[in-house]
mmCIF file of the C-alpha atoms, coordinates in Angstrom:
data_MODEL
# 
_entry.id   MODEL 
# 
loop_
_atom_site.group_PDB 
_atom_site.id 
_atom_site.type_symbol 
_atom_site.label_atom_id 
_atom_site.label_alt_id 
_atom_site.label_comp_id 
_atom_site.label_asym_id 
_atom_site.label_entity_id 
_atom_site.label_seq_id 
_atom_site.pdbx_PDB_ins_code 
_atom_site.Cartn_x 
_atom_site.Cartn_y 
_atom_site.Cartn_z 
_atom_site.occupancy 
_atom_site.B_iso_or_equiv 
_atom_site.pdbx_formal_charge 
_atom_site.auth_seq_id 
_atom_site.auth_comp_id 
_atom_site.auth_asym_id 
_atom_site.auth_atom_id 
_atom_site.pdbx_PDB_model_num 
ATOM 1  C CA . MET A 1 1  ? -1.183  -30.262 19.336 1.00 0.00 ? 1  MET A CA 1 
ATOM 2  C CA . SER A 1 2  ? -0.215  -30.041 16.320 1.00 0.00 ? 2  SER A CA 1 
ATOM 3  C CA . LYS A 1 3  ? 0.325   -27.395 14.239 1.00 0.00 ? 3  LYS A CA 1 
ATOM 4  C CA . ILE A 1 4  ? -1.794  -28.674 11.133 1.00 0.00 ? 4  ILE A CA 1 
ATOM 5  C CA . LYS A 1 5  ? -4.916  -28.917 13.867 1.00 0.00 ? 5  LYS A CA 1 
ATOM 6  C CA . GLU A 1 6  ? -3.510  -25.175 15.232 1.00 0.00 ? 6  GLU A CA 1 
ATOM 7  C CA . HIS A 1 7  ? -3.986  -23.870 11.204 1.00 0.00 ? 7  HIS A CA 1 
ATOM 8  C CA . MET A 1 8  ? -7.292  -25.355 10.856 1.00 0.00 ? 8  MET A CA 1 
ATOM 9  C CA . ILE A 1 9  ? -8.981  -23.870 14.209 1.00 0.00 ? 9  ILE A CA 1 
ATOM 10 C CA . GLY A 1 10 ? -7.348  -20.574 13.965 1.00 0.00 ? 10 GLY A CA 1 
ATOM 11 C CA . TYR A 1 11 ? -4.368  -20.547 17.059 1.00 0.00 ? 11 TYR A CA 1 
ATOM 12 C CA . GLU A 1 12 ? -1.650  -19.554 15.329 1.00 0.00 ? 12 GLU A CA 1 
ATOM 13 C CA . THR A 1 13 ? 1.049   -17.240 17.366 1.00 0.00 ? 13 THR A CA 1 
ATOM 14 C CA . SER A 1 14 ? 1.309   -14.156 16.193 1.00 0.00 ? 14 SER A CA 1 
ATOM 15 C CA . ASP A 1 15 ? 4.710   -13.180 14.652 1.00 0.00 ? 15 ASP A CA 1 
ATOM 16 C CA . TRP A 1 16 ? 4.995   -9.710  16.274 1.00 0.00 ? 16 TRP A CA 1 
ATOM 17 C CA . ILE A 1 17 ? 5.373   -11.398 19.563 1.00 0.00 ? 17 ILE A CA 1 
ATOM 18 C CA . GLU A 1 18 ? 8.675   -14.137 20.318 1.00 0.00 ? 18 GLU A CA 1 
ATOM 19 C CA . GLU A 1 19 ? 7.516   -17.922 21.318 1.00 0.00 ? 19 GLU A CA 1 
ATOM 20 C CA . SER A 1 20 ? 9.397   -16.878 24.791 1.00 0.00 ? 20 SER A CA 1 
ATOM 21 C CA . ALA A 1 21 ? 7.221   -14.183 25.499 1.00 0.00 ? 21 ALA A CA 1 
ATOM 22 C CA . HIS A 1 22 ? 4.071   -16.100 25.150 1.00 0.00 ? 22 HIS A CA 1 
ATOM 23 C CA . VAL A 1 23 ? 5.309   -18.896 28.021 1.00 0.00 ? 23 VAL A CA 1 
ATOM 24 C CA . MET A 1 24 ? 5.689   -15.401 29.643 1.00 0.00 ? 24 MET A CA 1 
ATOM 25 C CA . VAL A 1 25 ? 2.380   -14.687 29.737 1.00 0.00 ? 25 VAL A CA 1 
ATOM 26 C CA . ASP A 1 26 ? 1.439   -18.183 30.336 1.00 0.00 ? 26 ASP A CA 1 
ATOM 27 C CA . GLU A 1 27 ? 3.147   -18.086 33.111 1.00 0.00 ? 27 GLU A CA 1 
ATOM 28 C CA . LEU A 1 28 ? 2.358   -14.738 34.063 1.00 0.00 ? 28 LEU A CA 1 
ATOM 29 C CA . ILE A 1 29 ? -1.114  -15.681 34.373 1.00 0.00 ? 29 ILE A CA 1 
ATOM 30 C CA . GLU A 1 30 ? -0.811  -19.122 35.822 1.00 0.00 ? 30 GLU A CA 1 
ATOM 31 C CA . TYR A 1 31 ? 0.956   -16.986 38.875 1.00 0.00 ? 31 TYR A CA 1 
ATOM 32 C CA . GLN A 1 32 ? -1.035  -14.316 39.145 1.00 0.00 ? 32 GLN A CA 1 
ATOM 33 C CA . VAL A 1 33 ? -4.908  -16.362 38.766 1.00 0.00 ? 33 VAL A CA 1 
ATOM 34 C CA . TYR A 1 34 ? -3.257  -18.532 41.752 1.00 0.00 ? 34 TYR A CA 1 
ATOM 35 C CA . CYS A 1 35 ? -1.922  -16.068 43.778 1.00 0.00 ? 35 CYS A CA 1 
ATOM 36 C CA . MET A 1 36 ? -5.695  -14.109 43.776 1.00 0.00 ? 36 MET A CA 1 
ATOM 37 C CA . SER A 1 37 ? -8.325  -14.502 46.314 1.00 0.00 ? 37 SER A CA 1 
ATOM 38 C CA . LEU A 1 38 ? -10.782 -16.468 45.205 1.00 0.00 ? 38 LEU A CA 1 
ATOM 39 C CA . SER A 1 39 ? -13.557 -13.118 45.938 1.00 0.00 ? 39 SER A CA 1 
ATOM 40 C CA . GLU A 1 40 ? -10.865 -11.627 43.181 1.00 0.00 ? 40 GLU A CA 1 
ATOM 41 C CA . LEU A 1 41 ? -11.159 -13.986 41.034 1.00 0.00 ? 41 LEU A CA 1 
ATOM 42 C CA . THR A 1 42 ? -14.963 -14.430 41.150 1.00 0.00 ? 42 THR A CA 1 
ATOM 43 C CA . SER A 1 43 ? -15.494 -10.718 40.169 1.00 0.00 ? 43 SER A CA 1 
ATOM 44 C CA . ARG A 1 44 ? -13.022 -10.571 37.404 1.00 0.00 ? 44 ARG A CA 1 
ATOM 45 C CA . VAL A 1 45 ? -14.569 -13.856 35.761 1.00 0.00 ? 45 VAL A CA 1 
ATOM 46 C CA . ALA A 1 46 ? -18.292 -11.860 36.747 1.00 0.00 ? 46 ALA A CA 1 
ATOM 47 C CA . LYS A 1 47 ? -17.216 -9.104  34.900 1.00 0.00 ? 47 LYS A CA 1 
ATOM 48 C CA . GLN A 1 48 ? -15.757 -10.891 32.008 1.00 0.00 ? 48 GLN A CA 1 
ATOM 49 C CA . MET A 1 49 ? -19.085 -12.489 31.309 1.00 0.00 ? 49 MET A CA 1 
ATOM 50 C CA . ARG A 1 50 ? -21.123 -9.532  32.103 1.00 0.00 ? 50 ARG A CA 1 
ATOM 51 C CA . ASP A 1 51 ? -19.198 -7.357  29.074 1.00 0.00 ? 51 ASP A CA 1 
ATOM 52 C CA . GLU A 1 52 ? -19.697 -11.166 26.622 1.00 0.00 ? 52 GLU A CA 1 
ATOM 53 C CA . TYR A 1 53 ? -23.654 -10.238 27.356 1.00 0.00 ? 53 TYR A CA 1 
ATOM 54 C CA . TYR A 1 54 ? -23.977 -6.556  26.943 1.00 0.00 ? 54 TYR A CA 1 
ATOM 55 C CA . SER A 1 55 ? -21.935 -7.137  23.680 1.00 0.00 ? 55 SER A CA 1 
ATOM 56 C CA . ASN A 1 56 ? -24.508 -10.267 22.388 1.00 0.00 ? 56 ASN A CA 1 
ATOM 57 C CA . SER A 1 57 ? -27.324 -8.988  20.833 1.00 0.00 ? 57 SER A CA 1 
ATOM 58 C CA . TYR A 1 58 ? -30.797 -8.725  22.802 1.00 0.00 ? 58 TYR A CA 1 
ATOM 59 C CA . THR A 1 59 ? -32.331 -11.916 20.826 1.00 0.00 ? 59 THR A CA 1 
ATOM 60 C CA . ASP A 1 60 ? -28.856 -14.171 21.907 1.00 0.00 ? 60 ASP A CA 1 
ATOM 61 C CA . MET A 1 61 ? -28.782 -12.591 25.354 1.00 0.00 ? 61 MET A CA 1 
ATOM 62 C CA . THR A 1 62 ? -32.358 -14.284 25.095 1.00 0.00 ? 62 THR A CA 1 
ATOM 63 C CA . GLN A 1 63 ? -32.494 -17.213 24.206 1.00 0.00 ? 63 GLN A CA 1 
ATOM 64 C CA . LYS A 1 64 ? -29.212 -18.209 26.466 1.00 0.00 ? 64 LYS A CA 1 
ATOM 65 C CA . TYR A 1 65 ? -31.420 -17.488 29.157 1.00 0.00 ? 65 TYR A CA 1 
ATOM 66 C CA . ASN A 1 66 ? -33.939 -19.227 28.260 1.00 0.00 ? 66 ASN A CA 1 
ATOM 67 C CA . GLU A 1 67 ? -32.124 -22.097 28.150 1.00 0.00 ? 67 GLU A CA 1 
ATOM 68 C CA . ALA A 1 68 ? -30.592 -21.378 31.656 1.00 0.00 ? 68 ALA A CA 1 
ATOM 69 C CA . PHE A 1 69 ? -33.912 -21.306 33.174 1.00 0.00 ? 69 PHE A CA 1 
ATOM 70 C CA . PRO A 1 70 ? -36.777 -22.388 30.562 1.00 0.00 ? 70 PRO A CA 1 
ATOM 71 C CA . ASN A 1 71 ? -39.310 -22.311 33.490 1.00 0.00 ? 71 ASN A CA 1 
ATOM 72 C CA . GLU A 1 72 ? -39.093 -18.867 33.329 1.00 0.00 ? 72 GLU A CA 1 
# 
């Protein structure tokens, strides 16, 4: 991705973390995901999604629910 596009969408690397640290973090995440069992990965994703839904307002959650389950 070009630096201009990264700046436009707000994707900038932080000055307080060295560039090599970003690469190491990405590689460690890939390695950890690769080594996880499917149930552990599913559990982590479900927890993250649950936390995101609970951080939304009730109105936003209701709207998303109605979009997912329109016949309910």
